[in-house]
Backbone bond lengths (Angstrom), bond angles and torsions (degrees), N, CA, C in turn:
res aa  C-N    CA-C-N  psi(-1)  N-CA   C-N-CA  omega(-1)  CA-C   N-CA-C  phi
1 X - - - 1.439 - - 1.518 109.76 -
2 X 1.320 115.78 -49.48 1.465 120.79 -178.94 1.518 110.05 -57.21
3 X 1.307 117.38 -49.48 1.464 121.94 -177.04 1.529 111.56 -64.96
4 X 1.312 115.92 -36.54 1.479 120.62 179.81 1.534 110.75 -68.05
5 X 1.308 116.23 -45.60 1.477 119.68 -179.81 1.538 109.80 -63.89
6 X 1.339 116.13 -47.29 1.469 117.66 -176.71 1.512 112.20 -68.11
7 X 1.341 117.41 -37.13 1.463 120.38 -174.38 1.511 114.73 -95.85
8 X 1.345 118.88 -18.62 1.446 119.80 -171.60 1.522 116.18 -110.67
9 X 1.328 117.75 -5.62 1.456 118.47 -175.00 1.531 113.78 -119.76
10 X 1.309 116.23 14.24 1.464 122.48 -176.92 1.530 113.58 -60.10
11 X 1.312 117.40 -26.13 1.473 120.30 179.97 1.515 111.08 -71.10
12 X 1.337 118.15 -18.77 1.455 121.32 -175.82 1.519 114.57 -115.45
13 X 1.322 117.17 -24.85 1.446 120.86 -172.61 1.525 111.86 -130.74
14 X 1.332 115.95 144.69 1.469 120.12 178.51 1.528 110.09 -71.84
15 X 1.318 116.04 167.63 1.460 120.85 177.61 1.530 111.23 -60.44
16 X 1.328 117.85 -39.81 1.462 121.09 178.52 1.538 110.09 -63.52
17 X 1.309 117.21 -41.61 1.485 120.34 179.94 1.552 109.75 -66.29
18 X 1.312 117.46 -42.27 1.464 120.04 -179.85 1.536 110.96 -65.94
19 X 1.301 118.14 -40.07 1.468 120.23 177.35 1.506 112.75 -67.38
20 X 1.330 117.42 -35.43 1.469 120.32 177.29 1.534 111.19 -70.36
21 X 1.314 116.04 -36.61 1.440 123.13 -178.01 1.540 110.35 -69.76
22 X 1.274 117.67 -44.42 1.494 121.94 -175.44 1.517 110.09 -133.31
23 X 1.339 117.14 74.41 1.456 118.86 177.74 1.543 110.42 -64.66
24 X 1.319 116.47 154.91 1.463 121.23 -179.12 1.544 111.40 -52.26
25 X 1.325 115.84 -42.77 1.457 121.45 176.29 1.540 108.08 -119.58
26 X 1.323 118.34 124.47 1.483 120.25 -180.00 1.523 110.97 -54.67
27 X 1.366 116.42 141.54 1.464 121.17 179.67 1.521 111.75 -61.16
28 X 1.286 116.99 -41.13 1.454 123.00 -177.36 1.532 107.46 -123.89
29 X 1.342 115.86 86.00 1.457 120.72 -173.07 1.531 111.52 -62.25
30 X 1.336 117.62 -39.74 1.474 118.37 177.52 1.514 111.86 -65.23
31 X 1.304 118.42 -44.36 1.459 121.06 178.63 1.503 111.39 -64.83
32 X 1.325 117.71 -38.81 1.457 121.71 177.46 1.534 109.64 -63.27
33 X 1.300 117.34 -44.35 1.474 121.35 177.79 1.522 112.37 -60.87
34 X 1.322 116.23 -42.97 1.485 121.00 178.71 1.547 110.29 -62.30
35 X 1.311 117.32 -40.83 1.451 120.82 179.97 1.537 111.07 -63.71
36 X 1.320 116.25 -35.64 1.458 120.31 -178.84 1.537 112.93 -66.64
37 X 1.317 117.00 -31.91 1.490 119.50 -174.83 1.535 113.94 -106.95
38 X 1.331 117.44 0.40 1.470 119.86 177.93 1.505 109.16 -79.20
39 X 1.319 118.10 125.29 1.433 120.11 179.70 1.509 114.61 82.74
40 X 1.318 115.88 -139.99 1.456 122.89 -176.09 1.526 108.90 -100.28
41 X 1.300 116.48 130.73 1.475 121.74 178.74 1.515 108.25 -134.92
42 X 1.318 116.20 138.15 1.467 119.82 179.62 1.546 107.15 -141.25
43 X 1.316 114.33 140.34 1.443 120.12 178.98 1.517 111.60 -125.52
44 X 1.320 116.21 160.72 1.461 122.80 176.26 1.515 107.53 -120.22
45 X 1.294 116.51 135.83 1.458 120.88 177.73 1.514 111.21 -122.16
46 X 1.291 115.14 153.92 1.456 122.90 174.80 1.521 106.57 -140.62
47 X 1.317 116.15 123.79 1.470 121.07 -178.74 1.542 111.17 54.11
48 X 1.333 115.52 38.08 1.467 120.56 177.44 1.509 115.64 76.45
49 X 1.321 117.14 9.33 1.474 121.16 -178.56 1.522 109.01 -116.88
50 X 1.313 118.59 134.43 1.465 123.73 176.60 1.536 109.41 -63.57
51 X 1.341 116.64 124.28 1.446 120.03 179.91 1.522 112.91 -118.89
52 X 1.330 116.52 -0.40 1.460 119.91 178.00 1.512 110.32 -178.38
53 X 1.335 115.73 156.03 1.435 121.17 174.92 1.514 112.00 -157.90
54 X 1.326 116.42 147.97 1.480 124.01 173.46 1.522 106.64 -128.61
55 X 1.309 116.58 146.85 1.454 121.38 172.12 1.523 107.56 -129.12
56 X 1.324 115.68 147.29 1.479 121.72 179.39 1.513 108.71 -143.81
57 X 1.322 116.88 132.32 1.445 121.23 175.25 1.510 111.31 -72.88
58 X 1.323 116.17 167.27 1.449 121.04 178.81 1.543 112.14 -65.56
59 X 1.326 115.21 -12.71 1.480 119.93 176.23 1.522 113.72 -90.68
60 X 1.377 116.50 1.65 1.449 120.11 178.66 1.527 114.23 88.74
61 X 1.334 116.40 10.34 1.475 119.36 178.76 1.529 110.24 -87.17
62 X 1.329 117.44 116.45 1.466 121.73 175.35 1.532 106.57 -78.43
63 X 1.343 115.47 116.41 1.456 121.30 -177.43 1.522 110.37 -93.47
64 X 1.319 118.46 -50.44 1.464 122.21 179.60 1.531 108.47 -117.85
65 X 1.339 115.10 137.62 1.465 121.08 177.77 1.544 106.35 -148.24
66 X 1.302 116.19 94.00 1.463 120.24 -174.03 1.527 111.17 -136.69
67 X 1.306 115.94 142.20 1.457 121.62 168.46 1.534 107.65 -132.07
68 X 1.322 115.16 152.09 1.461 119.64 178.21 1.515 111.27 -61.61
69 X 1.304 117.18 151.12 1.444 122.79 -177.05 1.531 111.53 -51.45
70 X 1.315 116.60 -44.40 1.465 120.85 -177.28 1.529 113.07 -71.90
71 X 1.331 118.49 -8.45 1.463 123.15 178.88 1.520 112.37 -98.30
72 X 1.310 117.30 -11.74 1.479 120.21 -178.51 1.517 109.99 -60.50
73 X 1.330 115.00 132.23 1.450 121.17 178.45 1.521 114.68 82.29
74 X 1.314 118.05 6.47 1.450 120.80 -177.69 1.529 113.60 -107.49
75 X 1.308 117.69 6.28 1.457 122.01 176.76 1.541 114.84 93.36
76 X 1.311 116.40 -2.08 1.466 119.43 -178.49 1.517 110.87 -65.77
77 X 1.316 117.68 -48.13 1.469 121.11 178.84 1.534 110.31 -60.97
78 X 1.313 116.61 -41.59 1.487 120.31 179.62 1.521 110.34 -59.99
79 X 1.309 118.96 -44.49 1.474 121.24 -178.67 1.542 110.22 -66.64
80 X 1.332 117.21 -40.87 1.467 119.62 178.30 1.527 110.32 -65.26
81 X 1.313 116.39 -44.00 1.468 120.84 177.51 1.520 110.53 -59.90
82 X 1.320 117.70 -48.65 1.467 120.94 -178.17 1.522 110.59 -55.69
83 X 1.322 117.70 -38.77 1.478 120.60 177.03 1.526 111.80 -64.15
84 X 1.333 117.22 -37.33 1.470 120.53 177.30 1.517 110.97 -66.79
85 X 1.334 116.29 -44.94 1.458 118.76 -179.04 1.535 110.47 -65.29
86 X 1.320 116.87 -38.51 1.466 120.10 178.69 1.538 109.46 -64.15
87 X 1.307 117.92 -38.62 1.478 121.11 177.68 1.537 110.62 -66.29
88 X 1.346 117.12 -42.53 1.464 120.76 178.23 1.523 110.95 -60.09
89 X 1.326 116.88 -41.97 1.467 120.83 178.35 1.520 110.57 -67.26
90 X 1.325 116.54 -40.39 1.479 120.71 176.87 1.554 111.06 -59.54
91 X 1.339 115.16 -36.70 1.466 119.73 179.17 1.536 112.03 -76.65
92 X 1.325 116.49 -8.05 1.478 120.28 179.18 1.525 113.09 77.46
93 X 1.336 117.92 23.38 1.445 120.87 -179.46 1.539 111.67 -71.77
94 X 1.323 115.38 147.94 1.453 120.66 -179.43 1.530 110.98 -85.45
95 X 1.331 118.27 -26.62 1.465 121.54 -179.26 1.507 110.79 -154.35
96 X 1.315 114.08 162.96 1.474 121.88 172.96 1.547 107.31 -120.58
97 X 1.333 115.99 152.72 1.466 120.40 -179.18 1.537 108.14 -135.70
98 X 1.325 113.97 162.43 1.468 121.08 174.37 1.521 108.81 -162.84
99 X 1.295 115.60 169.28 1.471 123.67 169.35 1.525 105.60 -118.88
100 X 1.311 117.63 105.06 1.459 123.04 -168.84 1.523 111.94 -103.38
101 X 1.319 114.73 141.81 1.456 121.17 172.08 1.553 108.73 -70.75
102 X 1.301 116.03 174.36 1.447 120.15 175.70 1.535 110.88 -57.31
103 X 1.321 117.36 -44.03 1.424 123.09 179.72 1.522 112.29 -64.63
104 X 1.338 115.62 -47.32 1.473 121.02 -178.65 1.508 111.00 -68.62
105 X 1.328 117.62 -29.73 1.487 120.92 -178.63 1.525 110.02 -54.94
106 X 1.322 117.55 -46.77 1.470 120.43 179.89 1.523 112.13 -62.48
107 X 1.333 115.82 -38.52 1.461 119.59 178.62 1.506 110.91 -62.13
108 X 1.348 117.51 -46.24 1.445 121.86 -178.02 1.529 111.48 -69.83
109 X 1.330 117.71 -39.67 1.473 119.21 179.48 1.516 111.89 -60.91
110 X 1.322 117.83 -33.92 1.479 121.06 179.07 1.546 110.08 -66.74
111 X 1.339 116.81 -16.44 1.457 120.95 -179.77 1.516 112.63 -107.06
112 X 1.314 117.13 19.76 1.454 122.10 173.18 1.535 115.82 90.81
113 X 1.323 117.29 9.69 1.470 120.23 178.82 1.538 109.60 -81.34
114 X 1.332 114.72 155.30 1.477 120.15 176.46 1.530 108.39 -127.00
115 X 1.349 112.94 150.72 1.478 119.04 176.67 1.510 108.31 -79.67
116 X 1.308 116.26 130.00 1.456 124.40 176.58 1.529 109.70 -91.80
117 X 1.345 115.77 -41.26 1.459 121.09 179.87 1.526 110.45 -162.02
118 X 1.321 113.90 147.07 1.463 120.92 169.42 1.509 105.35 -89.18
119 X 1.346 117.16 139.34 1.470 118.95 -178.70 1.514 109.32 -145.09
120 X 1.327 114.38 165.52 1.454 121.03 173.89 1.506 107.82 -122.87
121 X 1.330 116.07 121.55 1.459 121.29 175.14 1.535 108.54 -99.36
122 X 1.297 115.83 151.07 1.485 121.23 -177.84 1.523 108.43 -108.07
123 X 1.315 115.79 124.15 1.472 122.79 174.93 1.514 106.83 -129.36
124 X 1.321 116.28 122.82 1.468 121.66 179.53 1.529 111.02 49.93
125 X 1.337 116.00 45.12 1.464 124.00 179.10 1.533 114.58 65.60
126 X 1.327 116.59 18.28 1.459 121.28 -179.64 1.519 108.50 -118.07
127 X 1.351 117.12 128.35 1.461 121.36 178.63 1.524 110.46 -80.97
128 X 1.343 115.00 132.82 1.458 122.19 -178.84 1.507 108.15 -127.99
129 X 1.321 117.46 116.69 1.470 119.06 -177.90 1.527 110.95 -80.36
130 X 1.335 115.39 138.56 1.446 121.63 173.11 1.516 109.04 -148.53
131 X 1.325 116.93 -172.80 1.471 121.41 -172.43 1.525 110.17 -133.32
132 X 1.346 115.72 124.06 1.449 119.35 170.14 1.517 105.38 -76.00
133 X 1.353 114.57 129.05 1.467 120.09 -177.01 1.505 110.01 -134.23
134 X 1.342 114.66 159.99 1.464 118.71 176.56 1.521 109.39 -147.07
135 X 1.301 114.01 160.42 1.465 121.20 173.29 1.512 107.28 -136.52
136 X 1.322 115.98 124.24 1.465 121.43 175.59 1.535 107.12 -80.38
137 X 1.304 113.73 129.64 1.479 118.39 -179.39 1.528 113.01 -91.99
């Protein structure tokens, strides 16, 4: 996640924003760990190495959606996303939500998601723009 944010989002975010978004060590390691295992989580591996992961709460909110830099554009994110949407449908949810970066926004829009609002979140006193999005199932 750290490497992907620092290396893959430079076209949209400043270095200060990227460092605040994905610090080398999470500020709240216990809280970060709980977020990773709450609800539905799926990972992709290649040669025994994790190359991507998505997490989704029982309410259909995608919290984490990351793939390694070298996996971008190879279908890894699509397969992980498809598993999340299939789980949301299995749960009988009416919609899915997320807070997407500029880069992720395009990925989600290609899958029928719409922007609900543009927003700025504050991390370590740094404003980072993202988009609240949803998809009606």
